[in-house]
N, CA, C and O of each residue as an XYZ file, in Angstrom:
780
protein
N      -4.744     44.447    -12.289
C      -4.856     43.386    -13.264
C      -3.942     42.232    -12.862
O      -2.814     42.454    -12.420
N      -4.419     41.023    -13.015
C      -3.624     39.846    -12.696
C      -2.943     39.350    -13.966
O      -3.602     39.023    -14.953
N      -1.609     39.300    -13.923
C      -0.855     38.789    -15.060
C      -0.781     37.275    -14.964
O      -0.910     36.707    -13.880
N      -0.573     36.628    -16.096
C      -0.370     35.194    -16.068
C       0.976     34.921    -15.406
O       1.830     35.808    -15.386
N       1.195     33.720    -14.863
C       2.402     33.447    -14.075
C       3.714     33.773    -14.777
O       4.621     34.320    -14.150
N       3.836     33.458    -16.040
C       5.114     33.709    -16.723
C       5.406     35.206    -16.799
O       6.559     35.616    -16.665
N       4.375     36.028    -17.012
C       4.601     37.466    -17.083
C       4.784     38.074    -15.704
O       5.457     39.097    -15.571
N       4.196     37.463    -14.664
C       4.478     37.929    -13.306
C       5.959     37.753    -13.010
O       6.589     38.656    -12.458
N       6.529     36.595    -13.371
C       7.940     36.354    -13.089
C       8.839     37.250    -13.923
O       9.873     37.709    -13.437
N       8.458     37.512    -15.193
C       9.250     38.409    -16.037
C       9.198     39.825    -15.478
O      10.211     40.524    -15.450
N       8.018     40.244    -15.033
C       7.840     41.601    -14.530
C       8.659     41.829    -13.265
O       9.137     42.941    -13.042
N       8.833     40.800    -12.428
C       9.565     40.935    -11.171
C      11.067     40.754    -11.350
O      11.842     41.109    -10.463
N      11.481     40.212    -12.474
C      12.874     39.855    -12.688
C      13.709     41.067    -13.084
O      13.268     41.903    -13.872
N      14.921     41.158    -12.532
C      15.854     42.201    -12.951
C      16.604     41.694    -14.173
O      17.190     40.612    -14.150
N      16.581     42.477    -15.227
C      17.240     42.073    -16.458
C      18.452     42.963    -16.662
O      18.320     44.186    -16.717
N      19.637     42.364    -16.776
C      20.864     43.143    -16.845
C      21.373     43.368    -18.260
O      22.031     44.377    -18.513
N      21.093     42.466    -19.185
C      21.584     42.607    -20.549
C      20.447     43.015    -21.462
O      19.279     42.731    -21.191
N      20.800     43.679    -22.537
C      19.803     44.025    -23.540
C      19.899     43.047    -24.694
O      20.980     42.824    -25.240
N      18.774     42.466    -25.065
C      18.681     41.686    -26.293
C      17.249     41.770    -26.802
O      16.387     42.335    -26.129
N      16.995     41.236    -27.940
C      15.681     41.394    -28.564
C      14.565     40.836    -27.695
O      13.474     41.403    -27.657
N      14.817     39.742    -27.002
C      13.775     39.135    -26.192
C      13.403     40.027    -25.018
O      12.222     40.188    -24.712
N      14.387     40.602    -24.364
C      14.097     41.514    -23.263
C      13.336     42.721    -23.771
O      12.395     43.191    -23.132
N      13.748     43.216    -24.920
C      13.073     44.346    -25.536
C      11.611     43.986    -25.825
O      10.707     44.788    -25.588
N      11.396     42.791    -26.332
C      10.046     42.325    -26.638
C       9.192     42.281    -25.383
O       8.055     42.751    -25.383
N       9.734     41.724    -24.327
C       8.984     41.621    -23.076
C       8.639     43.012    -22.552
O       7.515     43.252    -22.112
N       9.596     43.914    -22.598
C       9.336     45.283    -22.135
C       8.251     45.938    -22.974
O       7.399     46.653    -22.446
N       8.281     45.698    -24.276
C       7.274     46.300    -25.160
C       5.881     45.737    -24.886
O       4.897     46.475    -24.905
N       5.798     44.448    -24.635
C       4.501     43.845    -24.323
C       3.975     44.400    -23.007
O       2.795     44.733    -22.895
N       4.852     44.499    -22.010
C       4.435     45.043    -20.721
C       3.990     46.494    -20.873
O       2.993     46.906    -20.279
N       4.722     47.261    -21.662
C       4.362     48.672    -21.862
C       3.009     48.798    -22.559
O       2.217     49.676    -22.218
N       2.743     47.936    -23.521
C       1.505     48.038    -24.291
C       0.281     47.604    -23.510
O      -0.768     48.240    -23.599
N       0.400     46.528    -22.746
C      -0.798     45.940    -22.169
C      -0.855     45.974    -20.648
O      -1.787     45.428    -20.058
N       0.116     46.601    -20.008
C       0.059     46.777    -18.557
C       0.151     48.257    -18.215
O      -0.713     48.793    -17.521
N       1.197     48.915    -18.701
C       1.430     50.314    -18.339
C       0.586     51.276    -19.161
O      -0.010     52.202    -18.610
N       0.528     51.069    -20.457
C      -0.272     51.929    -21.328
C      -1.452     51.116    -21.831
O      -1.277     50.177    -22.607
N      -2.631     51.468    -21.401
C      -3.798     50.711    -21.841
C      -4.761     51.560    -22.659
O      -5.873     51.129    -22.962
N      -4.334     52.761    -23.013
C      -5.153     53.635    -23.859
C      -4.444     53.848    -25.183
O      -3.251     54.152    -25.217
N      -5.186     53.686    -26.281
C      -4.621     53.861    -27.611
C      -5.527     54.763    -28.438
O      -6.749     54.702    -28.305
N      -4.939     55.602    -29.295
C      -5.760     56.420    -30.189
C      -6.544     55.537    -31.163
O      -6.018     54.553    -31.683
N      -7.796     55.899    -31.401
C      -8.612     55.228    -32.412
C      -8.588     56.109    -33.656
O      -8.916     57.294    -33.607
N      -8.199     55.512    -34.751
C      -8.030     56.216    -36.014
C      -9.161     55.838    -36.964
O      -9.492     54.662    -37.114
N      -9.743     56.835    -37.595
C     -10.722     56.604    -38.656
C      -9.994     56.818    -39.970
O      -9.460     57.897    -40.226
N      -9.975     55.793    -40.793
C      -9.324     55.910    -42.100
C     -10.345     55.612    -43.174
O     -10.883     54.508    -43.260
N     -10.602     56.615    -43.990
C     -11.529     56.447    -45.103
C     -10.775     55.867    -46.300
O      -9.566     56.053    -46.437
N     -11.492     55.180    -47.141
C     -10.892     54.517    -48.293
C     -10.098     55.490    -49.168
O      -9.030     55.135    -49.668
N     -10.597     56.688    -49.356
C      -9.944     57.657    -50.233
C      -9.217     58.760    -49.468
O      -9.019     59.851    -50.003
N      -8.815     58.490    -48.220
C      -8.102     59.495    -47.417
C      -6.785     59.876    -48.068
O      -6.028     59.015    -48.514
N      -6.519     61.173    -48.118
C      -5.224     61.638    -48.614
C      -4.146     61.357    -47.576
O      -3.007     61.041    -47.918
N      -4.522     61.475    -46.299
C      -3.598     61.150    -45.225
C      -3.649     59.634    -45.024
O      -4.675     59.089    -44.616
N      -2.545     58.967    -45.312
C      -2.499     57.507    -45.232
C      -2.922     56.960    -43.876
O      -3.478     55.865    -43.789
N      -2.658     57.720    -42.823
C      -2.879     57.215    -41.475
C      -4.274     57.507    -40.958
O      -4.662     56.953    -39.930
N      -5.048     58.357    -41.628
C      -6.366     58.713    -41.138
C      -6.271     59.762    -40.048
O      -5.247     60.429    -39.902
N      -7.347     59.905    -39.283
C      -7.346     60.905    -38.221
C      -7.897     60.297    -36.934
O      -8.736     59.396    -36.963
N      -7.411     60.806    -35.815
C      -7.869     60.295    -34.530
C      -9.266     60.816    -34.252
O      -9.534     62.011    -34.374
N     -10.166     59.889    -33.870
C     -11.538     60.272    -33.566
C     -11.939     59.904    -32.140
O     -12.944     60.403    -31.634
N     -11.166     59.038    -31.489
C     -11.534     58.580    -30.147
C     -10.314     57.929    -29.494
O      -9.211     57.950    -30.039
N     -10.541     57.352    -28.315
C      -9.500     56.632    -27.579
C     -10.049     55.269    -27.187
O     -11.201     55.146    -26.771
N      -9.207     54.243    -27.327
C      -9.600     52.873    -26.978
C      -8.938     52.474    -25.670
O      -7.736     52.670    -25.494
N      -9.720     51.913    -24.752
C      -9.190     51.419    -23.484
C      -9.127     49.903    -23.534
O     -10.150     49.233    -23.679
N      -7.923     49.371    -23.412
C      -7.752     47.921    -23.325
C      -8.141     47.519    -21.904
O      -7.527     47.972    -20.938
N      -9.150     46.677    -21.776
C      -9.628     46.270    -20.459
C      -8.690     45.232    -19.846
O      -7.873     44.630    -20.542
N      -8.818     45.033    -18.536
C      -8.037     43.998    -17.862
C      -8.317     42.630    -18.465
O      -7.402     41.825    -18.639
N      -9.576     42.366    -18.781
C      -9.943     41.067    -19.366
C      -9.277     40.869    -20.721
O      -8.805     39.779    -21.042
N      -9.245     41.937    -21.509
C      -8.623     41.846    -22.827
C      -7.115     41.646    -22.696
O      -6.528     40.848    -23.427
N      -6.481     42.373    -21.758
C      -5.045     42.184    -21.515
C      -4.749     40.759    -21.070
O      -3.790     40.146    -21.538
N      -5.568     40.233    -20.173
C      -5.366     38.864    -19.709
C      -5.512     37.869    -20.850
O      -4.764     36.895    -20.929
N      -6.468     38.111    -21.729
C      -6.656     37.232    -22.893
C      -5.411     37.266    -23.787
O      -4.952     36.224    -24.257
N      -4.873     38.459    -24.018
C      -3.661     38.602    -24.831
C      -2.491     37.895    -24.165
O      -1.739     37.187    -24.835
N      -2.320     38.075    -22.836
C      -1.236     37.399    -22.118
C      -1.391     35.883    -22.154
O      -0.398     35.158    -22.221
N      -2.622     35.403    -22.111
C      -2.846     33.954    -22.181
C      -2.377     33.418    -23.539
O      -1.726     32.376    -23.609
N      -2.711     34.135    -24.610
C      -2.266     33.729    -25.943
C      -0.741     33.776    -26.028
O      -0.125     32.867    -26.585
N      -0.125     34.830    -25.479
C       1.340     34.928    -25.493
C       1.977     33.802    -24.691
O       3.010     33.266    -25.092
N       1.369     33.434    -23.550
C       1.863     32.286    -22.777
C       1.833     31.012    -23.619
O       2.781     30.228    -23.606
N       0.739     30.814    -24.349
C       0.629     29.625    -25.199
C       1.687     29.639    -26.292
O       2.278     28.605    -26.604
N       1.925     30.806    -26.871
C       2.957     30.923    -27.905
C       4.318     30.554    -27.329
O       5.116     29.892    -27.993
N       4.585     30.982    -26.096
C       5.888     30.712    -25.479
C       6.081     29.252    -25.122
O       7.210     28.822    -24.885
N       5.006     28.479    -25.079
C       5.137     27.064    -24.765
C       5.621     26.233    -25.946
O       5.884     25.041    -25.790
N       5.744     26.836    -27.117
C       6.174     26.110    -28.300
C       7.639     26.370    -28.604
O       8.181     27.427    -28.280
N       8.260     25.397    -29.223
C       9.605     25.558    -29.766
C       9.445     25.492    -31.278
O       9.038     24.473    -31.835
N       9.771     26.590    -31.919
C       9.583     26.708    -33.360
C      10.917     26.435    -34.059
O      11.941     26.967    -33.632
N      10.935     25.631    -35.106
C      12.189     25.377    -35.830
C      12.826     26.687    -36.309
O      12.113     27.626    -36.662
N      14.158     26.756    -36.323
C      14.846     28.013    -36.639
C      14.631     28.518    -38.065
O      14.835     29.702    -38.331
N      14.226     27.651    -38.979
C      14.052     28.083    -40.363
C      12.630     28.532    -40.683
O      12.311     28.776    -41.847
N      11.770     28.643    -39.670
C      10.377     29.027    -39.875
C      10.192     30.494    -39.487
O      10.545     30.902    -38.380
N       9.634     31.285    -40.414
C       9.362     32.712    -40.158
C       7.864     32.942    -40.310
O       7.302     32.776    -41.393
N       7.224     33.331    -39.199
C       5.772     33.434    -39.188
C       5.290     34.805    -38.723
O       5.892     35.428    -37.848
N       4.210     35.255    -39.315
C       3.435     36.368    -38.775
C       2.309     35.748    -37.985
O       1.464     35.053    -38.550
N       2.281     35.990    -36.676
C       1.308     35.331    -35.808
C       0.273     36.354    -35.335
O       0.609     37.352    -34.698
N      -0.970     36.084    -35.656
C      -2.072     36.946    -35.227
C      -2.373     36.623    -33.765
O      -2.853     35.536    -33.445
N      -2.084     37.579    -32.886
C      -2.268     37.376    -31.449
C      -3.677     37.763    -31.016
O      -4.329     37.023    -30.279
N      -4.148     38.928    -31.475
C      -5.458     39.408    -31.013
C      -6.053     40.388    -32.018
O      -5.371     41.290    -32.502
N      -7.324     40.199    -32.321
C      -8.047     41.143    -33.182
C      -9.012     41.930    -32.298
O      -9.804     41.353    -31.553
N      -8.931     43.249    -32.393
C      -9.795     44.126    -31.619
C     -11.087     44.366    -32.389
O     -11.052     44.691    -33.576
N     -12.221     44.208    -31.723
C     -13.519     44.458    -32.335
C     -13.887     45.913    -32.055
O     -14.554     46.219    -31.067
N     -13.444     46.798    -32.935
C     -13.602     48.227    -32.690
C     -14.980     48.758    -33.058
O     -15.411     49.768    -32.500
N     -15.668     48.125    -33.959
C     -16.953     48.650    -34.407
C     -18.033     48.517    -33.336
O     -18.852     49.420    -33.168
N     -18.042     47.417    -32.624
C     -19.095     47.215    -31.619
C     -18.559     47.350    -30.195
O     -19.203     46.914    -29.242
N     -17.386     47.953    -30.055
C     -16.742     48.016    -28.748
C     -17.330     49.101    -27.852
O     -17.601     50.221    -28.285
N     -17.516     48.730    -26.596
C     -17.913     49.697    -25.576
C     -16.688     50.313    -24.912
O     -16.819     51.156    -24.024
N     -15.506     49.900    -25.336
C     -14.257     50.397    -24.749
C     -13.735     51.641    -25.443
O     -12.665     52.141    -25.095
N     -14.471     52.144    -26.413
C     -14.049     53.350    -27.114
C     -14.639     54.566    -26.404
O     -15.839     54.640    -26.142
N     -13.754     55.515    -26.103
C     -14.183     56.755    -25.465
C     -14.215     57.844    -26.537
O     -13.172     58.270    -27.033
N     -15.408     58.283    -26.883
C     -15.614     59.290    -27.917
C     -15.621     60.676    -27.272
O     -16.135     60.826    -26.164
N     -15.067     61.687    -27.932
C     -15.080     63.040    -27.369
C     -16.501     63.579    -27.185
O     -16.794     64.278    -26.215
N     -17.376     63.239    -28.137
C     -18.789     63.611    -28.010
C     -19.608     62.717    -28.943
O     -19.062     61.998    -29.781
N     -20.911     62.780    -28.779
C     -21.803     61.899    -29.525
C     -21.812     62.212    -31.020
O     -21.979     61.306    -31.837
N     -21.634     63.487    -31.391
C     -21.621     63.856    -32.811
C     -20.460     63.200    -33.554
O     -20.631     62.695    -34.664
N     -19.274     63.209    -32.933
C     -18.104     62.574    -33.560
C     -18.323     61.074    -33.679
O     -17.980     60.469    -34.695
N     -18.886     60.484    -32.653
C     -19.172     59.041    -32.681
C     -20.126     58.703    -33.826
O     -19.865     57.795    -34.615
N     -21.226     59.437    -33.907
C     -22.221     59.151    -34.952
C     -21.648     59.361    -36.346
O     -21.914     58.569    -37.250
N     -20.858     60.427    -36.532
C     -20.259     60.683    -37.840
C     -19.258     59.585    -38.205
O     -19.227     59.126    -39.347
N     -18.447     59.169    -37.241
C     -17.465     58.106    -37.501
C     -18.161     56.801    -37.860
O     -17.759     56.129    -38.810
N     -19.184     56.440    -37.126
C     -19.912     55.201    -37.422
C     -20.627     55.288    -38.766
O     -20.696     54.305    -39.502
N     -21.155     56.459    -39.081
C     -21.781     56.665    -40.396
C     -20.743     56.485    -41.505
O     -21.008     55.835    -42.516
N     -19.559     57.067    -41.302
C     -18.486     56.920    -42.297
C     -18.103     55.458    -42.487
O     -17.847     55.022    -43.610
N     -18.062     54.709    -41.409
C     -17.702     53.290    -41.501
C     -18.768     52.529    -42.284
O     -18.450     51.692    -43.129
N     -20.005     52.821    -42.003
C     -21.099     52.086    -42.649
C     -21.308     52.509    -44.100
O     -21.504     51.658    -44.968
N     -21.269     53.814    -44.374
C     -21.634     54.303    -45.703
C     -20.463     54.514    -46.647
O     -20.628     54.393    -47.861
N     -19.286     54.825    -46.125
C     -18.190     55.234    -47.004
C     -17.019     54.257    -47.027
O     -15.935     54.604    -47.497
N     -17.220     53.074    -46.540
C     -16.146     52.093    -46.520
C     -14.927     52.597    -45.747
O     -13.790     52.340    -46.142
N     -15.163     53.306    -44.657
C     -14.087     53.716    -43.751
C     -13.895     52.606    -42.718
O     -14.761     51.747    -42.553
N     -12.778     52.630    -42.038
C     -12.495     51.630    -41.006
C     -11.907     52.303    -39.777
O     -11.299     53.370    -39.854
N     -12.108     51.641    -38.633
C     -11.520     52.106    -37.377
C     -10.316     51.241    -37.049
O     -10.347     50.021    -37.212
N      -9.248     51.893    -36.582
C      -8.018     51.192    -36.216
C      -7.462     51.749    -34.913
O      -7.803     52.855    -34.493
N      -6.603     50.963    -34.289
C      -5.820     51.414    -33.138
C      -4.454     51.836    -33.666
O      -3.920     51.207    -34.579
N      -3.882     52.904    -33.094
C      -2.526     53.312    -33.470
C      -1.619     53.179    -32.259
O      -1.939     53.634    -31.161
N      -0.485     52.546    -32.489
C       0.560     52.442    -31.475
C       1.541     53.578    -31.749
O       2.290     53.532    -32.725
N       1.540     54.586    -30.900
C       2.390     55.766    -31.130
C       3.873     55.431    -31.085
O       4.677     56.106    -31.728
N       4.244     54.404    -30.340
C       5.665     54.062    -30.233
C       6.230     53.527    -31.546
O       7.361     53.841    -31.916
N       5.442     52.723    -32.240
C       5.927     52.124    -33.493
C       5.275     52.745    -34.720
O       5.642     52.426    -35.851
N       4.319     53.620    -34.501
C       3.530     54.199    -35.587
C       2.801     53.143    -36.406
O       2.474     53.375    -37.570
N       2.549     51.998    -35.813
C       1.772     50.982    -36.519
C       0.289     51.223    -36.249
O      -0.101     51.657    -35.166
N      -0.517     50.934    -37.254
C      -1.951     51.180    -37.172
C      -2.683     49.953    -37.679
O      -2.353     49.421    -38.739
N      -3.676     49.502    -36.928
C      -4.456     48.366    -37.382
C      -5.469     47.930    -36.357
O      -5.608     48.538    -35.297
N      -6.178     46.866    -36.686
C      -7.163     46.310    -35.769
C      -6.709     44.969    -35.182
O      -7.443     44.324    -34.434
N      -5.487     44.566    -35.535
C      -4.975     43.270    -35.091
C      -3.538     43.416    -34.609
O      -2.731     44.112    -35.227
N      -3.226     42.748    -33.491
C      -1.890     42.753    -32.919
C      -1.157     41.494    -33.391
O      -1.630     40.376    -33.186
N       0.007     41.689    -34.028
C       0.793     40.590    -34.592
C       2.168     40.506    -33.945
O       2.725     41.511    -33.503
N       2.708     39.284    -33.895
C       4.124     39.038    -33.613
C       4.731     38.470    -34.876
O       4.070     37.726    -35.601
N       5.984     38.810    -35.150
C       6.722     38.163    -36.232
C       7.780     37.295    -35.571
O       8.652     37.792    -34.859
N       7.694     35.996    -35.814
C       8.622     35.031    -35.234
C       9.609     34.569    -36.294
O       9.230     34.271    -37.426
N      10.869     34.516    -35.915
C      11.914     33.924    -36.744
C      12.452     32.779    -35.908
O      13.321     32.968    -35.058
N      11.926     31.591    -36.159
C      12.212     30.483    -35.261
C      11.573     30.805    -33.918
O      10.399     31.172    -33.853
N      12.348     30.666    -32.848
C      11.825     30.945    -31.514
C      12.004     32.399    -31.097
O      11.638     32.767    -29.981
N      12.551     33.215    -31.958
C      12.805     34.605    -31.608
C      11.707     35.516    -32.126
O      11.273     35.405    -33.272
N      11.266     36.417    -31.260
C      10.317     37.434    -31.690
C      11.119     38.545    -32.346
O      11.934     39.195    -31.692
N      10.890     38.767    -33.642
C      11.618     39.803    -34.374
C      10.992     41.167    -34.185
O      11.693     42.165    -34.019
N       9.671     41.206    -34.209
C       8.977     42.478    -34.024
C       7.530     42.204    -33.657
O       7.052     41.073    -33.739
N       6.851     43.254    -33.253
C       5.418     43.183    -32.968
C       4.808     44.505    -33.397
O       5.447     45.553    -33.306
N       3.587     44.451    -33.857
C       2.970     45.663    -34.360
C       1.476     45.440    -34.557
O       0.981     44.315    -34.492
N       0.773     46.544    -34.800
C      -0.625     46.492    -35.202
C      -0.666     46.597    -36.720
O       0.106     47.343    -37.321
N      -1.564     45.851    -37.327
C      -1.759     45.944    -38.765
C      -3.233     45.728    -39.063
O      -3.989     45.231    -38.229
N      -3.615     46.104    -40.246
C      -4.990     45.887    -40.686
C      -5.160     44.408    -40.995
O      -4.395     43.840    -41.773
N      -6.145     43.796    -40.396
C      -6.328     42.346    -40.560
C      -6.542     41.972    -42.017
O      -6.183     40.868    -42.426
N      -7.110     42.852    -42.796
C      -7.400     42.538    -44.193
C      -6.225     42.824    -45.123
O      -6.304     42.510    -46.311
N      -5.141     43.408    -44.623
C      -4.038     43.766    -45.524
C      -2.695     43.146    -45.148
O      -1.694     43.426    -45.808
N      -2.644     42.320    -44.118
C      -1.394     41.679    -43.731
C      -1.016     40.678    -44.817
O      -1.823     39.829    -45.195
N       0.221     40.781    -45.317
C       0.638     39.941    -46.439
C       1.960     39.247    -46.152
O       2.787     39.740    -45.386
N       2.139     38.109    -46.775
C       3.408     37.396    -46.730
C       4.405     38.210    -47.558
O       4.078     38.682    -48.647
N       5.618     38.370    -47.035
C       6.670     39.071    -47.774
C       8.008     38.385    -47.503
O       8.040     37.254    -47.019
N       9.091     39.055    -47.809
C      10.413     38.446    -47.664
C      10.768     38.124    -46.212
O      11.679     37.331    -45.970
N      10.069     38.722    -45.239
C      10.368     38.461    -43.824
C       9.497     37.370    -43.224
O       9.816     36.835    -42.163
N       8.395     37.034    -43.895
C       7.408     36.119    -43.324
C       7.062     35.043    -44.345
O       6.717     35.343    -45.488
N       7.159     33.776    -43.918
C       6.795     32.659    -44.791
C       5.288     32.451    -44.843
O       4.732     32.074    -45.874
N       4.632     32.708    -43.701
C       3.192     32.480    -43.633
C       2.603     33.308    -42.502
O       3.293     33.628    -41.534
N       1.336     33.651    -42.624
C       0.604     34.361    -41.578
C      -0.418     33.392    -41.009
O      -1.223     32.820    -41.743
N      -0.377     33.214    -39.693
C      -1.276     32.243    -39.063
C      -1.892     32.841    -37.803
O      -1.386     33.812    -37.240
N      -2.979     32.244    -37.384
C      -3.581     32.575    -36.106
C      -2.762     31.888    -35.006
O      -2.238     30.794    -35.215
N      -2.654     32.518    -33.857
C      -1.876     31.944    -32.757
C      -2.364     30.541    -32.395
O      -1.571     29.700    -31.970
N      -3.652     30.285    -32.560
C      -4.196     28.966    -32.222
C      -3.674     27.860    -33.138
O      -3.820     26.680    -32.817
N      -3.065     28.220    -34.275
C      -2.536     27.223    -35.206
C      -1.020     27.060    -35.109
O      -0.430     26.293    -35.870
N      -0.395     27.765    -34.192
C       1.065     27.723    -34.073
C       1.582     26.318    -33.762
O       2.702     25.970    -34.135
N       0.775     25.521    -33.087
C       1.199     24.164    -32.733
C       1.569     23.343    -33.964
O       2.361     22.407    -33.860
N       1.011     23.675    -35.122
C       1.307     22.898    -36.327
C       2.746     23.102    -36.808
O       3.248     22.306    -37.601
N       3.407     24.149    -36.341
C       4.791     24.432    -36.719
C       5.783     24.048    -35.619
O       6.993     24.081    -35.844
N       5.294     23.692    -34.458
C       6.165     23.508    -33.289
C       6.830     22.137    -33.276
O       6.293     21.153    -33.785
N       8.019     22.111    -32.676
C       8.683     20.843    -32.402
C       7.999     20.221    -31.191
O       7.563     20.935    -30.288
N       7.905     18.923    -31.167
C       7.242     18.226    -30.068
C       8.263     17.794    -29.010
O       9.383     17.399    -29.333
N       7.856     17.879    -27.750
C       8.631     17.384    -26.611
C      10.066     17.894    -26.583
O      10.990     17.133    -26.298
N      10.254     19.168    -26.874
C      11.584     19.766    -26.873
C      11.584     20.923    -25.894
O      10.642     21.714    -25.845
N      12.658     21.013    -25.111
C      12.825     22.169    -24.240
C      13.904     23.046    -24.838
O      15.055     22.630    -24.977
N      13.526     24.252    -25.188
C      14.476     25.200    -25.763
C      15.078     26.027    -24.637
O      14.385     26.390    -23.686
N      16.365     26.322    -24.745
C      17.006     27.154    -23.722
C      17.644     28.376    -24.350
O      18.531     28.987    -23.754
N      17.207     28.741    -25.541
C      17.871     29.793    -26.279
C      17.418     31.205    -26.009
O      18.071     32.140    -26.474
N      16.338     31.415    -25.286
C      15.920     32.790    -25.027
C      15.312     32.911    -23.638
O      15.031     31.908    -22.981
N      15.117     34.129    -23.204
C      14.625     34.395    -21.860
C      13.267     33.774    -21.611
O      13.024     33.224    -20.536
N      12.368     33.854    -22.601
C      11.042     33.273    -22.420
C      11.129     31.782    -22.154
O      10.460     31.268    -21.258
N      11.959     31.076    -22.933
C      12.044     29.628    -22.752
C      12.732     29.272    -21.440
O      12.389     28.259    -20.830
N      13.683     30.069    -20.993
C      14.329     29.809    -19.700
C      13.298     29.900    -18.589
O      13.244     29.033    -17.716
N      12.489     30.931    -18.614
C      11.450     31.086    -17.596
C      10.422     29.980    -17.717
O       9.987     29.426    -16.707
N      10.027     29.649    -18.943
C       9.041     28.585    -19.166
C       9.559     27.260    -18.640
O       8.818     26.515    -17.999
N      10.843     26.953    -18.907
C      11.398     25.674    -18.486
C      11.507     25.571    -16.972
O      11.469     24.465    -16.434
N      11.642     26.690    -16.272
C      11.689     26.678    -14.803
C      10.367     26.235    -14.228
O      10.334     25.590    -13.180
N       9.255     26.574    -14.901
C       7.943     26.214    -14.341
C       7.540     24.787    -14.701
O       6.623     24.240    -14.088
N       8.211     24.164    -15.692
C       7.817     22.804    -16.074
C       8.615     21.757    -15.339
O       8.405     20.562    -15.547
């Protein structure tokens, strides 16, 4: 898989200190470069188990990873004011019509799809590292710092005490400072080297 230039440089760089930004970069690399298979969870509306049950495995394709990295590159090109806290929708996975789902057998596939259509069940991806489950990958930004990243259900993501607003990554420019070079984090240092 070909990474976008900023992630190629991050991937090759030796990082000596630990901070949230380095942790974020490592987590993104782990999710979309090293680990590209995720459990697919079927959650019925009236499930007693909040998390649902695993019914298949989802393979993140190289094209999908590249699309996610492109969006992350665009996010890194912005300087966000320090008092802005956003939930940023990076990527929504289309699990219902996806050919990237590996089903154990056809019976499980047909039953899961029947449950989705007839019983108001939904399919989600689960990130075992964070135990987050959803069909959408989000970043939480506090100014220019990535506070966390996780999967959540696109229909249930809500504004709370940590997030002022939830936006699509394509709308992040409306919050960004114009013509400013930030030097406060690793992403911006790498970004500023290429400009």
